C-alpha positions in Angstrom: -38.4 4.9 -68.5 -37.8 4.9 -64.7 -34.6 3.4 -63.3 -35.4 -0.3 -62.6 -33.6 -0.2 -59.3 -35.6 2.9 -58.2 -38.8 1.3 -59.3 -38.0 -1.8 -57.4 -37.4 0.2 -54.2 -40.7 2.0 -54.6 -42.6 -1.2 -55.2 -41.0 -2.8 -52.1 -41.8 0.3 -50.1 -45.4 0.0 -51.3 -45.3 -3.7 -50.4 -44.2 -2.9 -46.8 -47.1 -0.4 -46.5 -49.6 -3.0 -47.6 -48.2 -5.7 -45.3 -48.2 -3.3 -42.4 -51.8 -2.3 -42.9 -52.9 -5.9 -43.5 -51.4 -7.0 -40.2 -54.6 -5.6 -38.5 -56.7 -7.9 -40.7 -54.4 -10.8 -40.0 -55.0 -10.4 -36.2 -58.8 -9.8 -36.5 -59.2 -12.8 -38.8 -58.1 -15.3 -36.1 -60.8 -14.1 -33.7 -63.3 -16.2 -35.6 -61.4 -19.0 -37.3 -58.1 -20.9 -36.8 -54.7 -19.7 -38.2 -54.4 -22.4 -40.8 -57.9 -21.8 -42.2 -57.4 -18.1 -42.3 -54.2 -18.4 -44.2 -55.6 -21.0 -46.6 -58.7 -19.0 -47.4 -56.9 -15.7 -48.0 -54.2 -17.3 -50.3 -56.9 -19.2 -52.2 -58.7 -15.9 -52.7 -55.4 -14.4 -53.9 -55.1 -17.2 -56.5 -58.6 -16.4 -57.8 -57.7 -12.7 -58.0 -54.4 -13.1 -59.8 -55.4 -15.7 -62.4 -57.6 -13.4 -64.5 -54.9 -10.8 -64.4 -52.5 -13.2 -65.9 -55.0 -14.2 -68.6 -55.7 -10.5 -69.5 -52.0 -9.7 -69.7 -51.4 -12.7 -72.0 -54.4 -11.7 -74.2 -53.0 -8.2 -74.4 -49.8 -9.6 -75.8 -51.9 -11.4 -78.5 -50.0 -14.6 -78.2 -50.8 -18.0 -76.8 -49.7 -18.6 -73.2 -46.3 -20.3 -73.1 -46.2 -23.7 -71.6 -45.3 -23.9 -67.9 -41.7 -25.1 -67.9 -40.3 -27.3 -65.1 -37.9 -24.6 -63.8 -40.7 -22.1 -63.3 -42.8 -24.7 -61.6 -39.9 -25.7 -59.3 -39.3 -22.1 -58.4 -42.9 -21.3 -57.6 -43.4 -24.5 -55.6 -40.2 -23.9 -53.6 -41.2 -20.4 -52.8 -44.7 -21.6 -51.9 -43.4 -24.3 -49.5 -41.2 -21.8 -47.7 -44.0 -19.2 -47.7 -46.4 -21.6 -46.2 -44.0 -22.5 -43.4 -43.2 -18.9 -42.6 -46.7 -17.5 -42.7 -48.1 -20.3 -40.6 -45.3 -20.1 -38.0 -46.2 -16.4 -37.7 -49.9 -17.1 -37.5 -49.7 -19.9 -34.9 -47.0 -18.0 -32.9 -49.4 -15.0 -32.6 -51.7 -17.3 -30.5 -48.9 -17.7 -27.8 -47.1 -14.4 -27.8 -47.8 -10.7 -28.0 -48.0 -8.7 -31.2 -45.0 -6.5 -30.1 -42.8 -9.5 -29.5 -43.9 -11.0 -32.8 -43.2 -7.9 -34.8 -39.7 -7.5 -33.4 -38.6 -11.2 -33.7 -40.1 -11.6 -37.2 -38.3 -8.5 -38.3 -34.9 -10.1 -37.5 -34.9 -11.5 -41.1 -33.2 -8.2 -42.0 -30.1 -9.7 -40.4 -30.9 -13.3 -41.4 -30.9 -12.5 -45.1 -27.3 -11.2 -45.4 -26.1 -13.9 -43.1 -27.7 -16.6 -45.2 -26.5 -14.8 -48.3 -22.9 -15.4 -47.3 -23.4 -19.2 -47.7 -24.5 -18.8 -51.3 -21.7 -16.3 -52.3 -23.6 -13.1 -52.0 -21.4 -10.3 -50.7 -23.1 -7.5 -48.7 -21.6 -4.0 -48.5 -20.8 -2.3 -45.2 -23.9 -0.1 -45.8 -26.1 -3.2 -45.9 -24.8 -4.3 -42.5 -25.1 -0.8 -41.0 -28.5 -0.3 -42.4 -29.7 -3.7 -41.1 -28.3 -3.1 -37.7 -30.1 0.3 -37.5 -33.3 -1.4 -38.7 -33.2 -4.0 -36.0 -32.5 -1.4 -33.3 -35.3 0.7 -34.6 -37.7 -2.2 -34.7 -36.7 -3.0 -31.1 -37.6 0.5 -30.0 -40.8 0.5 -32.0 -42.2 -3.0 -31.2 -40.9 -4.1 -27.8 -42.3 -2.6 -24.6 -41.3 -2.9 -21.0 -40.5 -6.3 -19.6 -39.5 -8.1 -22.8 -39.6 -11.9 -22.2 -39.4 -15.1 -24.1 -42.9 -16.4 -24.5 -43.6 -19.8 -26.0 -44.7 -18.3 -29.3 -41.5 -16.2 -29.5 -39.6 -19.4 -30.4 -42.0 -19.9 -33.3 -41.5 -16.4 -34.4 -37.7 -16.7 -34.2 -37.9 -19.9 -36.4 -40.2 -17.9 -38.7 -37.6 -15.1 -39.1 -35.1 -17.6 -40.5 -37.8 -18.9 -42.9 -38.6 -15.4 -44.1 -35.0 -14.8 -44.7 -34.8 -17.9 -46.9 -38.0 -16.8 -48.7 -36.5 -13.4 -49.6 -33.4 -15.2 -51.0 -35.5 -17.6 -53.0 -37.6 -14.8 -54.5 -34.5 -12.8 -55.5 -33.1 -16.0 -57.2 -36.1 -17.1 -59.1 -37.7 -13.7 -59.9 -34.8 -12.6 -62.0 -35.1 -15.8 -64.1 -38.8 -16.4 -64.6 -42.1 -14.6 -65.1 -42.8 -13.0 -61.7 -46.6 -13.3 -62.0 -46.5 -17.0 -62.8 -44.1 -17.5 -59.9 -46.5 -15.6 -57.6 -49.5 -17.6 -58.6 -47.7 -20.9 -58.2 -46.5 -20.0 -54.7 -50.0 -18.8 -53.7 -51.6 -22.1 -54.9 -48.9 -24.1 -53.0 -49.4 -22.1 -49.8 -53.2 -22.3 -50.0 -53.2 -26.1 -50.5 -50.8 -26.7 -47.6 -52.6 -24.4 -45.2 -56.1 -25.8 -46.1 -54.8 -29.3 -45.6 -53.4 -28.3 -42.1 -56.7 -26.7 -41.3 -58.6 -29.9 -42.2 -56.3 -31.9 -39.9 -56.0 -29.6 -36.9 -59.0 -27.2 -36.9 -62.7 -27.2 -37.0 -64.7 -24.4 -38.6 -68.3 -23.3 -38.8 -70.0 -21.2 -41.6 -70.7 -18.5 -39.0 -67.0 -18.3 -38.1 -66.0 -18.0 -41.7 -68.6 -15.4 -42.4 -67.5 -13.4 -39.4 -63.9 -13.5 -40.6 -64.9 -12.6 -44.2 -63.9 -8.9 -44.1 -60.4 -9.9 -42.7 -60.1 -12.6 -45.3 -61.0 -10.3 -48.2 -58.6 -7.6 -47.1 -55.8 -9.9 -46.2 -56.3 -12.0 -49.4 -56.8 -9.3 -52.0 -54.5 -6.6 -50.7 -52.1 -8.4 -48.3 -51.4 -11.4 -50.6 -52.6 -10.8 -54.2 -51.2 -7.3 -54.3 -48.5 -7.4 -51.6 -46.7 -10.7 -52.3 -47.1 -10.2 -56.1 -45.4 -6.8 -55.9 -42.6 -8.4 -53.8 -41.8 -10.9 -56.6 -42.0 -8.2 -59.3 -39.8 -5.8 -57.4 -37.1 -8.3 -56.4 -36.2 -8.9 -60.0 -34.0 -5.8 -59.6 -32.9 -5.8 -56.0 -30.2 -7.4 -53.8 -31.9 -9.7 -51.3 -30.3 -8.2 -48.3 -31.3 -4.7 -49.4 -34.8 -5.8 -50.2 -35.1 -7.3 -46.6 -34.4 -3.8 -45.1 -37.1 -2.1 -47.1 -39.6 -4.8 -46.6 -39.0 -4.8 -42.8 -40.5 -1.3 -42.8 -43.9 -3.1 -42.6 -43.5 -2.7 -38.8 -43.5 1.1 -39.2 -46.6 1.1 -41.4 -48.3 -1.4 -39.0 -47.8 1.2 -36.2 -49.2 3.9 -38.4 -52.2 1.7 -39.3 -52.7 1.0 -35.6 -52.7 4.7 -34.9 -55.2 5.6 -37.7 -57.5 2.6 -37.5 -57.3 1.5 -33.8 -56.5 4.8 -32.1 -53.1 3.6 -30.9 -50.5 6.3 -30.0 -46.8 5.7 -30.2 -44.5 6.5 -27.3 -41.4 8.7 -28.0 -39.3 5.6 -28.3 -41.6 4.3 -31.0 -41.1 7.4 -33.1 -37.4 7.1 -32.5 -37.6 3.5 -33.7 -39.3 4.7 -36.9 -36.6 7.2 -37.6 -33.8 4.6 -37.1 -35.5 2.2 -39.5 -35.9 4.9 -42.2 -32.2 5.8 -41.6 -31.2 2.2 -42.0 -33.1 2.0 -45.4 -31.4 5.2 -46.6 -27.9 4.1 -45.6 -28.4 0.7 -47.3 -29.6 2.5 -50.4 -27.0 5.4 -50.6 -23.9 3.6 -49.4 -21.5 3.0 -52.3 -21.9 -0.5 -53.8 -18.9 -2.8 -54.6 -18.0 -2.8 -58.3 -17.9 -6.6 -58.5 -20.7 -8.6 -56.9 -20.9 -12.3 -57.0 -24.2 -14.0 -57.0 -27.4 -13.8 -59.1 -28.0 -11.5 -62.0 -30.3 -9.5 -59.7 -27.3 -8.8 -57.5 -25.2 -7.5 -60.4 -28.0 -5.3 -61.7 -28.5 -3.7 -58.3 -24.8 -3.1 -57.9 -24.8 -1.0 -61.1 -27.1 1.6 -59.6 
């Protein structure tokens, strides 16, 4: 049976690949409908996709589904509330800033996670800090072009970086204690309801607009959310939050690759250097000796025993 920590790393790497490729759909979807409606529809679609999977798995175990306990519900709703805030800050921010600025500022959660972790007693090794620093530097070279400036949407993306940091910590805390698929479904439902409510209040939509955005909704909902965010919850059962943030931040690298393959974009030399620095940061965080005693959640202790 594969090492749980290695399996978690591979799943998070796959998640970063999915998120990076889905970023193209995320941008195209807002060409026809508003950011709140796009988010609400793709998360609602993810709920419909994940629910039968849960039912089939339960049937395969040949046992009646366990009752939904209050702790699991609290965890899923908490994750969903933070997810809704983070994803909608990102979506709205993209209306007022460039994609390059958005990618860099959002990626700052690789530093936010270990900083926030200090307040809840999670110690990060020197390798985590070195790896996170290299990842941020690499993301800067990859995502930020000439004339970097603070656009109005940049502040929304900066706020979103802190929200994504909180989300990574919440997932690490609850995923090690509850059924990850149930948690994922509950957070998807929560995010979908909040986003659709915001769309009803602030946006107007037409059937033609929704139809035009359908391919982006399908791709973003089924792959980006149903597969990507579910894999994140499953993987973070066996990963330190700060370490997970570095691997997940590689979505910026895969977004650049997807842009090159699907949109014909070509990276400058500094972009390739940025990719190399981000991969180096991931490897340093992974291979640096871990402390023997780690305070925090059971996920932290499990990862420290690698």
